[in-house]
C-alpha positions as MATLAB code, in Angstrom:
seq = 'MHRPHASGGSGREIVSAGLVALCDTATDDALLKRLNLDVLMHTRADEVHVRIFALQCARALWTAHGSKLIGACGLMANTCLKCAHYN';
ca = [
       7.780  -17.613   -8.328;
       5.434  -15.051   -9.927;
       3.812  -15.389  -13.847;
       3.177  -12.704  -15.916;
      -0.884  -12.019  -16.461;
      -1.973  -11.936  -19.791;
      -1.962   -8.248  -19.173;
       1.722   -8.301  -18.995;
       1.737   -7.512  -15.033;
       2.367   -9.834  -11.568;
      -0.347  -10.289   -9.685;
       1.101   -7.879   -7.298;
       1.368   -5.515   -9.778;
      -1.834   -5.844  -10.530;
      -2.813   -5.581   -7.064;
      -0.829   -2.753   -6.262;
      -1.805   -0.524   -9.652;
      -5.855   -1.781   -8.153;
      -5.662   -0.090   -5.136;
      -4.690    3.333   -6.896;
      -7.080    3.257   -9.192;
      -9.291    2.382   -6.641;
      -8.318    5.777   -4.575;
      -7.888    7.418   -7.841;
     -12.133    7.179   -7.850;
     -12.532    8.212   -4.181;
     -14.316   11.108   -3.887;
     -14.266   11.143   -0.297;
     -10.469   12.191    1.642;
     -11.601    9.761    4.646;
     -11.906    7.035    2.161;
      -8.958    7.465    1.216;
      -6.976    7.613    4.326;
      -9.170    4.371    5.462;
      -7.761    2.001    2.505;
      -4.172    3.760    3.643;
      -4.601    2.231    6.896;
      -6.111   -1.066    5.673;
      -2.900   -1.621    3.565;
      -0.653   -0.244    6.263;
      -2.591   -2.851    9.068;
      -1.357   -5.423    6.585;
       2.752   -3.981    7.655;
       1.907   -6.541   11.096;
       1.507   -9.583    9.488;
       3.496  -12.683   10.797;
       4.523  -13.641    7.211;
       7.425  -11.577    5.653;
       6.136  -11.307    1.660;
       2.755  -10.356    2.975;
       4.462   -7.371    4.591;
       7.182   -6.631    1.857;
       4.158   -6.617   -0.799;
       2.002   -4.149    1.835;
       4.732   -1.770    1.573;
       4.986   -2.077   -1.881;
       1.356   -1.381   -1.997;
       1.458    1.806    0.181;
       4.399    3.246   -1.442;
       2.391    3.418   -4.892;
      -1.120    4.388   -2.795;
       1.774    7.551   -1.636;
       3.609    7.863   -4.503;
      -0.189    8.536   -6.641;
      -1.433   10.489   -3.715;
       0.910   11.494   -1.249;
      -0.637   14.789   -1.505;
      -3.986   13.551   -0.066;
      -2.161   11.352    2.749;
      -0.056   13.870    4.033;
      -2.528   14.221    7.254;
      -1.527   10.391    7.718;
       2.184   10.976    7.086;
       3.333   10.120   11.046;
       1.564    7.042   10.934;
       3.297    6.157    7.416;
       6.620    6.828    9.030;
       6.056    4.976   12.053;
       4.972    2.147   10.114;
       8.305    1.781    8.088;
       9.707    1.797   11.142;
       8.433   -0.414   12.456;
       9.089   -2.950    9.558;
      12.474   -2.138    9.491;
      13.562   -3.371   12.845;
      11.296   -6.718   12.178;
      14.035   -9.697   11.661;
];
């Protein structure tokens, strides 16, 4: 069970928003792409809740910064495909 924090969001929402805010401040496209890759690497975790949370964070990053991450579109699509095949 996730309890809301004083800011009104769950811990997961706060982490996701923090990642987006971090990317907002990134002045280097290489850093932005590296953060995206680091998030996507967590989709390979053994625990299903970690994989789902990583996908939620990746979605937030792509919603906010998709135009800057377009070069990593193939990697994102491949990651989503692999996650869809997990049982």
